[in-house]
C-alpha positions as a Python dict, from the first residue, in 0.01 Angstrom:
ca = {
    (1, 'M'): (0, 0, 0),
    (2, 'D'): (-155, 280, -169),
    (3, 'R'): (0, 610, -172),
    (4, 'P'): (-192, 855, 96),
    (5, 'S'): (-331, 1173, -118),
    (6, 'F'): (-91, 1476, -96),
    (7, 'S'): (-295, 1633, 148),
    (8, 'P'): (-643, 1663, 338),
    (9, 'P'): (-923, 1831, 206),
    (10, 'D'): (-981, 2016, 494),
    (11, 'I'): (-690, 2257, 616),
    (12, 'S'): (-887, 2337, 939),
    (13, 'A'): (-923, 1986, 1062),
    (14, 'G'): (-648, 1734, 1225),
    (15, 'P'): (-351, 1821, 1444),
    (16, 'G'): (-226, 2126, 1231),
    (17, 'S'): (-335, 2457, 1429),
    (18, 'T'): (-399, 2836, 1342),
    (19, 'A'): (-352, 3097, 1573),
    (20, 'A'): (-371, 3481, 1607),
    (21, 'P'): (5, 3639, 1678),
    (22, 'D'): (-103, 3669, 2080),
    (23, 'Q'): (-175, 3347, 2056),
    (24, 'D'): (23, 3013, 2148),
    (25, 'A'): (-55, 2714, 1936),
    (26, 'A'): (252, 2456, 2050),
    (27, 'D'): (-57, 2300, 2351),
    (28, 'G'): (-172, 1997, 2271),
    (29, 'D'): (-152, 1789, 1948),
    (30, 'A'): (-34, 2103, 1727),
    (31, 'V'): (196, 2006, 1460),
    (32, 'F'): (261, 2349, 1289),
    (33, 'H'): (205, 2728, 1422),
    (34, 'I'): (37, 3018, 1186),
    (35, 'R'): (116, 3389, 1320),
    (36, 'R'): (-150, 3561, 1116),
    (37, 'P'): (-184, 3946, 1071),
    (38, 'A'): (-477, 4120, 1186),
    (39, 'V'): (-582, 4191, 832),
    (40, 'Q'): (-326, 4086, 575),
    (41, 'T'): (-188, 4407, 391),
    (42, 'L'): (133, 4233, 172),
    (43, 'P'): (71, 3955, -79),
    (44, 'L'): (375, 3760, 99),
    (45, 'V'): (362, 3405, 283),
    (46, 'L'): (658, 3298, 496),
    (47, 'A'): (764, 2987, 600),
    (48, 'S'): (969, 2844, 857),
    (49, 'P'): (1020, 2443, 811),
    (50, 'H'): (1335, 2392, 1030),
    (51, 'S'): (1271, 2563, 1342),
    (52, 'G'): (1054, 2323, 1576),
    (53, 'R'): (1172, 2176, 1874),
    (54, 'N'): (885, 1971, 2015),
    (55, 'Y'): (1062, 1631, 2039),
    (56, 'P'): (828, 1366, 2090),
    (57, 'M'): (927, 1104, 2373),
    (58, 'E'): (931, 803, 2173),
    (59, 'F'): (1155, 940, 1936),
    (60, 'L'): (1382, 1072, 2158),
    (61, 'A'): (1415, 710, 2273),
    (62, 'S'): (1446, 534, 1994),
    (63, 'S'): (1805, 755, 1888),
    (64, 'R'): (2136, 684, 2012),
    (65, 'L'): (2227, 1065, 1993),
    (66, 'D'): (2149, 1335, 2353),
    (67, 'A'): (1893, 1601, 2260),
    (68, 'L'): (2125, 1875, 2197),
    (69, 'S'): (2286, 1695, 1905),
    (70, 'L'): (1994, 1621, 1752),
    (71, 'R'): (1867, 2011, 1840),
    (72, 'R'): (2236, 2115, 1603),
    (73, 'S'): (1979, 1998, 1300),
    (74, 'E'): (1729, 2292, 1378),
    (75, 'D'): (1701, 2616, 1192),
    (76, 'C'): (1725, 2755, 1583),
    (77, 'F'): (1467, 3071, 1621),
    (78, 'V'): (1434, 3131, 1233),
    (79, 'D'): (1025, 3124, 1357),
    (80, 'E'): (1126, 3423, 1619),
    (81, 'I'): (1337, 3617, 1350),
    (82, 'F'): (1066, 3623, 1077),
    (83, 'A'): (762, 3660, 1352),
    (84, 'P'): (762, 4051, 1297),
    (85, 'A'): (614, 3996, 952),
    (86, 'A'): (242, 3940, 1088),
    (87, 'D'): (307, 4259, 1269),
    (88, 'L'): (399, 4422, 882),
    (89, 'G'): (60, 4226, 766),
    (90, 'A'): (212, 3886, 633),
    (91, 'P'): (160, 3546, 760),
    (92, 'L'): (394, 3350, 877),
    (93, 'I'): (365, 2963, 921),
    (94, 'S'): (613, 2741, 1165),
    (95, 'A'): (605, 2365, 1187),
    (96, 'L'): (657, 2301, 1559),
    (97, 'F'): (783, 1913, 1464),
    (98, 'P'): (1158, 1907, 1473),
    (99, 'R'): (1414, 1851, 1146),
    (100, 'A'): (1560, 1548, 1270),
    (101, 'Y'): (1217, 1392, 1275),
    (102, 'L'): (1044, 1460, 989),
    (103, 'D'): (1151, 1730, 706),
    (104, 'P'): (867, 1910, 563),
    (105, 'N'): (1110, 2069, 268),
    (106, 'R'): (1102, 1695, 127),
    (107, 'E'): (892, 1510, -72),
    (108, 'P'): (654, 1334, 129),
    (109, 'F'): (850, 995, 91),
    (110, 'E'): (1176, 1064, 4),
    (111, 'L'): (1327, 789, 228),
    (112, 'D'): (1661, 528, 252),
    (113, 'P'): (1515, 162, 255),
    (114, 'A'): (1820, 70, 450),
    (115, 'M'): (1657, 216, 731),
    (116, 'F'): (1360, -16, 765),
    (117, 'D'): (1310, -332, 914),
    (118, 'G'): (1141, -475, 575),
    (119, 'P'): (1057, -390, 214),
    (120, 'V'): (950, -49, 149),
    (121, 'P'): (655, 85, -88),
    (122, 'S'): (736, 100, -481),
    (123, 'Y'): (652, 464, -438),
    (124, 'V'): (924, 552, -186),
    (125, 'N'): (1144, 777, -353),
    (126, 'S'): (1514, 605, -269),
    (127, 'R'): (1721, 763, -531),
    (128, 'S'): (1725, 1124, -464),
    (129, 'A'): (2043, 1270, -386),
    (130, 'R'): (1932, 1379, -53),
    (131, 'V'): (1808, 1045, 63),
    (132, 'Q'): (2169, 949, -54),
    (133, 'A'): (2315, 1206, 172),
    (134, 'G'): (2126, 1071, 484),
    (135, 'L'): (1894, 1334, 483),
    (136, 'G'): (1589, 1215, 303),
    (137, 'T'): (1210, 1305, 487),
    (138, 'I'): (1282, 1103, 795),
    (139, 'A'): (1700, 1180, 827),
    (140, 'R'): (1943, 909, 898),
    (141, 'I'): (2171, 1151, 1065),
    (142, 'V'): (2195, 1469, 1185),
    (143, 'A'): (2385, 1758, 1027),
    (144, 'S'): (2659, 1700, 1231),
    (145, 'G'): (2694, 1349, 1036),
    (146, 'E'): (2620, 1098, 1304),
    (147, 'N'): (2377, 837, 1295),
    (148, 'I'): (2014, 914, 1468),
    (149, 'Y'): (1852, 549, 1546),
    (150, 'A'): (2021, 300, 1751),
    (151, 'G'): (1840, 52, 1541),
    (152, 'K'): (1625, -8, 1233),
    (153, 'L'): (1240, 163, 1210),
    (154, 'R'): (915, 34, 1095),
    (155, 'F'): (760, 157, 780),
    (156, 'R'): (405, 231, 906),
    (157, 'D'): (574, 431, 1173),
    (158, 'A'): (697, 629, 904),
    (159, 'L'): (398, 689, 756),
    (160, 'R'): (283, 794, 1084),
    (161, 'R'): (493, 1076, 1099),
    (162, 'V'): (405, 1181, 751),
    (163, 'E'): (41, 1191, 765),
    (164, 'R'): (41, 1327, 1089),
    (165, 'C'): (313, 1607, 1025),
    (166, 'Y'): (402, 1661, 677),
    (167, 'F'): (45, 1673, 545),
    (168, 'P'): (-126, 1883, 722),
    (169, 'Y'): (179, 2146, 709),
    (170, 'H'): (180, 2171, 376),
    (171, 'A'): (-215, 2157, 335),
    (172, 'A'): (-188, 2457, 567),
    (173, 'L'): (99, 2653, 339),
    (174, 'R'): (-107, 2555, 56),
    (175, 'G'): (-430, 2725, 200),
    (176, 'L'): (-226, 3029, 301),
    (177, 'I'): (-104, 3064, -44),
    (178, 'E'): (-429, 3027, -198),
    (179, 'E'): (-561, 3257, -3),
    (180, 'T'): (-279, 3540, -81),
    (181, 'Q'): (-321, 3482, -445),
    (182, 'A'): (-700, 3550, -458),
    (183, 'Q'): (-676, 3851, -244),
    (184, 'F'): (-359, 4015, -472),
    (185, 'G'): (-342, 3805, -743),
    (186, 'Y'): (-36, 3705, -713),
    (187, 'C'): (155, 3549, -380),
    (188, 'I'): (593, 3554, -294),
    (189, 'L'): (655, 3300, -75),
    (190, 'L'): (966, 3335, 150),
    (191, 'D'): (1073, 3001, 267),
    (192, 'C'): (1319, 3077, 561),
    (193, 'H'): (1613, 2887, 673),
    (194, 'S'): (1935, 2921, 849),
    (195, 'M'): (2294, 2745, 778),
    (196, 'P'): (2602, 2633, 905),
    (197, 'S'): (2859, 2880, 949),
    (198, 'I'): (3079, 2562, 906),
    (199, 'G'): (3146, 2397, 595),
    (200, 'L'): (3070, 2595, 383),
    (201, 'P'): (3274, 2510, 39),
    (202, 'P'): (3598, 2659, 47),
    (203, 'E'): (3576, 2843, -335),
    (204, 'I'): (3233, 3028, -151),
    (205, 'A'): (3439, 3085, 177),
    (206, 'A'): (3743, 3227, -1),
    (207, 'G'): (3566, 3479, -172),
    (208, 'G'): (3484, 3639, 140),
    (209, 'K'): (3203, 3646, 434),
    (210, 'L'): (2866, 3474, 318),
    (211, 'D'): (2607, 3627, 539),
    (212, 'M'): (2280, 3499, 283),
    (213, 'V'): (2227, 3300, 46),
    (214, 'L'): (1932, 3349, -179),
    (215, 'G'): (1826, 3027, -379),
    (216, 'D'): (1559, 3082, -659),
    (217, 'C'): (1627, 2720, -827),
    (218, 'Y'): (1836, 2904, -1053),
    (219, 'G'): (1588, 3098, -1208),
    (220, 'S'): (1300, 2912, -1214),
    (221, 'S'): (1088, 2938, -843),
    (222, 'C'): (1006, 3333, -934),
    (223, 'V'): (1092, 3640, -1165),
    (224, 'P'): (1438, 3784, -1117),
    (225, 'A'): (1258, 4117, -982),
    (226, 'V'): (1238, 3942, -664),
    (227, 'I'): (1524, 3771, -586),
    (228, 'T'): (1721, 4114, -732),
    (229, 'A'): (1542, 4338, -463),
    (230, 'A'): (1606, 4041, -174),
    (231, 'E'): (1940, 4100, -302),
    (232, 'M'): (1952, 4473, -301),
    (233, 'V'): (1826, 4519, 40),
    (234, 'L'): (2046, 4247, 226),
    (235, 'R'): (2317, 4408, 46),
    (236, 'T'): (2226, 4768, 135),
    (237, 'Q'): (2185, 4623, 508),
    (238, 'G'): (2572, 4511, 483),
    (239, 'Y'): (2573, 4150, 443),
    (240, 'G'): (2724, 3952, 225),
    (241, 'V'): (2473, 3757, 10),
    (242, 'G'): (2524, 3490, -261),
    (243, 'R'): (2277, 3311, -507),
    (244, 'N'): (2227, 2961, -532),
    (245, 'A'): (2551, 2831, -374),
    (246, 'P'): (2540, 2632, -169),
    (247, 'Y'): (2189, 2633, -148),
    (248, 'A'): (1960, 2667, -457),
    (249, 'G'): (1574, 2575, -254),
    (250, 'G'): (1464, 2285, -165),
    (251, 'H'): (1116, 2073, -219),
    (252, 'T'): (896, 2393, -70),
    (253, 'T'): (1096, 2634, -287),
    (254, 'R'): (1045, 2399, -622),
    (255, 'H'): (716, 2232, -548),
    (256, 'Y'): (533, 2596, -512),
    (257, 'G'): (733, 2838, -696),
    (258, 'R'): (525, 2895, -1052),
    (259, 'T'): (537, 3204, -1163),
    (260, 'A'): (347, 3178, -1486),
    (261, 'D'): (45, 3109, -1216),
    (262, 'G'): (177, 3377, -1026),
    (263, 'V'): (328, 3174, -724),
    (264, 'H'): (682, 3316, -672),
    (265, 'A'): (907, 3103, -395),
    (266, 'L'): (1236, 3224, -283),
    (267, 'Q'): (1449, 3081, -7),
    (268, 'I'): (1657, 3239, 208),
    (269, 'E'): (1978, 3076, 423),
    (270, 'I'): (2082, 3298, 712),
    (271, 'N'): (2435, 3255, 872),
    (272, 'R'): (2326, 3082, 1191),
    (273, 'A'): (2715, 3265, 1322),
    (274, 'L'): (2542, 3599, 1270),
    (275, 'Y'): (2275, 3536, 1568),
    (276, 'M'): (2372, 3235, 1771),
    (277, 'E'): (2621, 3015, 1964),
    (278, 'E'): (2649, 2738, 1691),
    (279, 'R'): (2793, 2515, 1982),
    (280, 'T'): (2562, 2586, 2277),
    (281, 'L'): (2241, 2685, 2018),
    (282, 'E'): (2245, 3020, 2274),
    (283, 'R'): (2081, 3330, 2109),
    (284, 'R'): (2325, 3628, 2056),
    (285, 'P'): (2279, 3986, 2095),
    (286, 'F'): (2273, 4071, 1693),
    (287, 'I'): (1912, 3894, 1693),
    (288, 'S'): (1721, 4131, 1740),
    (289, 'S'): (1888, 4333, 1449),
    (290, 'L'): (1867, 4062, 1231),
    (291, 'A'): (1496, 4048, 1313),
    (292, 'Q'): (1433, 4419, 1234),
    (293, 'H'): (1648, 4383, 918),
    (294, 'M'): (1418, 4087, 809),
    (295, 'A'): (1107, 4309, 888),
    (296, 'E'): (1281, 4518, 588),
    (297, 'L'): (1325, 4290, 345),
    (298, 'V'): (958, 4193, 411),
    (299, 'T'): (837, 4546, 319),
    (300, 'A'): (1077, 4541, 14),
    (301, 'L'): (953, 4248, -76),
    (302, 'G'): (593, 4370, -64),
    (303, 'R'): (640, 4641, -207),
    (304, 'L'): (735, 4502, -569),
    (305, 'Q'): (535, 4599, -852),
    (306, 'A'): (264, 4378, -924),
    (307, 'S'): (294, 4387, -1274),
    (308, 'A'): (559, 4153, -1300),
    (309, 'L'): (431, 3937, -1032),
    (310, 'L'): (58, 3851, -1192),
    (311, 'P'): (-36, 3541, -1371),
    (312, 'T'): (57, 3499, -1727),
    (313, 'R'): (-74, 3125, -1763),
    (314, 'R'): (-429, 3168, -1863),
}
């Protein structure tokens, strides 16, 4: 079996959907939503790959878990928290499919062969640490560690998910980055996530509260000015901020962060206890304040001096 190309040539075709800020892109077969500013005025692109909550009926039927258990793998409301970015002049792309169904913050084929009812193609990456943990492109477990599926999957069904969801999402994300770089000469990609308050490493929790974690793949995915500016803003707002531990950045940060080419990728993880009840997935009142603070973060990143962010590779 030949490995499919990384993305279709036409990012506007297929099941993706690009919408203005006041349009709903969740109708029909859309697998992502782009909230665009009327005019892009900031050299930023924001992405929320794990806030999707459109669960296909066939997926729910194949799972041994109830809907609430599946939803605990979501980065609930992260798309809502960062939605004001479009009003400030930066586009936000959000996946509409759920993380438990397919995780776009992985390589396209990080898969566990034991999940399937037959052999898998040789191009499948079955040895990554994420696959070994049960959290590949198609996860074996949810965040709580419970198995998702009642039986084995067919590889052709996994391939269908990748082709329908993964490739269009990344094609659209790459298109936004290229558009931004063409306009400004460089691009800052902010990959937006949330983290559970439970399960943080004891050595980190013992050091005090950890409200946010910024990940730049240990300095490789963006120039120091980006993560330094982000940390300064968040600390000024009163948050406890960590760098690269326990989250240094996923596939999106590693893949798109190319500082020599003028693309700077930074991952942000927000402690869910700040803005939601983790057991019931209900919003807390602080979510509106958090959204305002994230708007201030976006504004600050958009005002960074371009000289340090432009490409150095000729």
